[in-house]
N, C-alpha and C positions, 0 to 999 in steps of 0.2 A: 731530696736531692738538693744540691746547692751548686751555684756557678760562681767562680771566684776568679777575679783578675786583679793584678797589682795590689795584692793583699787585702782586697775588699770584696765582700759578698755582693754580687750583682743581682742574683736571684736565688729564691729559696722556696721549695714547694714539695708537698707530698703527692702532687697531682700531675706530675710530668708524664709525657707521653714518649716512648722510645721508638723512633722510626729511622730505619736505615743507619744505624749507628749514632744517631744523635738524640740527645734528650731535648724535648720541647717543653718549655715552661709556660704556664698560664700567664698572659700578659700582666694580669693584676698581681702576680707574685714576683715581678720584675721591678727592680728599683729604678723607676723612670728617670730620676735625676741624673743617672750615668749614661743614658742614651741620647745620641744626637743622630737625627735623621740624616741619611745621605742620598745622593742621586744615583747610587750604584744599584743595579737590578741584575738578576739572572733568571734563567728559565729551566724548569724541570718539566719533563714531558708528562709525568702523572700528577704532579702537585700544582703546577702552574708557575706564575711569575712571582719571584721573591723580591722583596724590598729589604734594604739593609740599614742597620744603625752602626755608628762608631760608638766606642765606649770612651768616655772622659772620666778618669779617675785620678785624683791626687796630682793634677797638673800634667798626666800623660794621656795620650790618645792611642787607641787600638782601632785603626780604620777598618770599617765594614766588618766588625767581629761579631755581629748579631744579625740574624735574618728572620723574616717572617713572611707569611703568605696572606696579603690582605684580601685577595679574592681567589682562594684555593679552588681547584677543580672539584667536581662532585666526588671524585675518588679520595681526595685529601680534605674534604670539608671539616673533618675533626681537627685539623690543625689551624682553623681560623682562630685568631686571638691568642696564638701561641708563639713563642720566640725561642730559637735555638742559638747556639754560640759556638764559636771555633776560634782559630788565630790565637792560641795560648790561653784561652779561658779554660780553667779546669772545672769539670763537672764531677762531683763526688757526693757520696752518701754523707 
């Protein structure tokens, strides 16, 4: 699978996890140079508190377009060190 935004591959992996309609990429398969940590957070009852990254690619910013669970709940511990995308990021094979 690969995640693409602004004509640039942000992540690419054969080891994604598909959870609730989203592909989660291992953090080591995400091109970190495009990620900028934000102060945005959200809460999922079964996964825990999510933190977010904005994407910065070719001079454009996609605010809070990636999220991850730094301290997932026991039910979601398999998502630790995985990153998911939304807000126009295309995930395809």
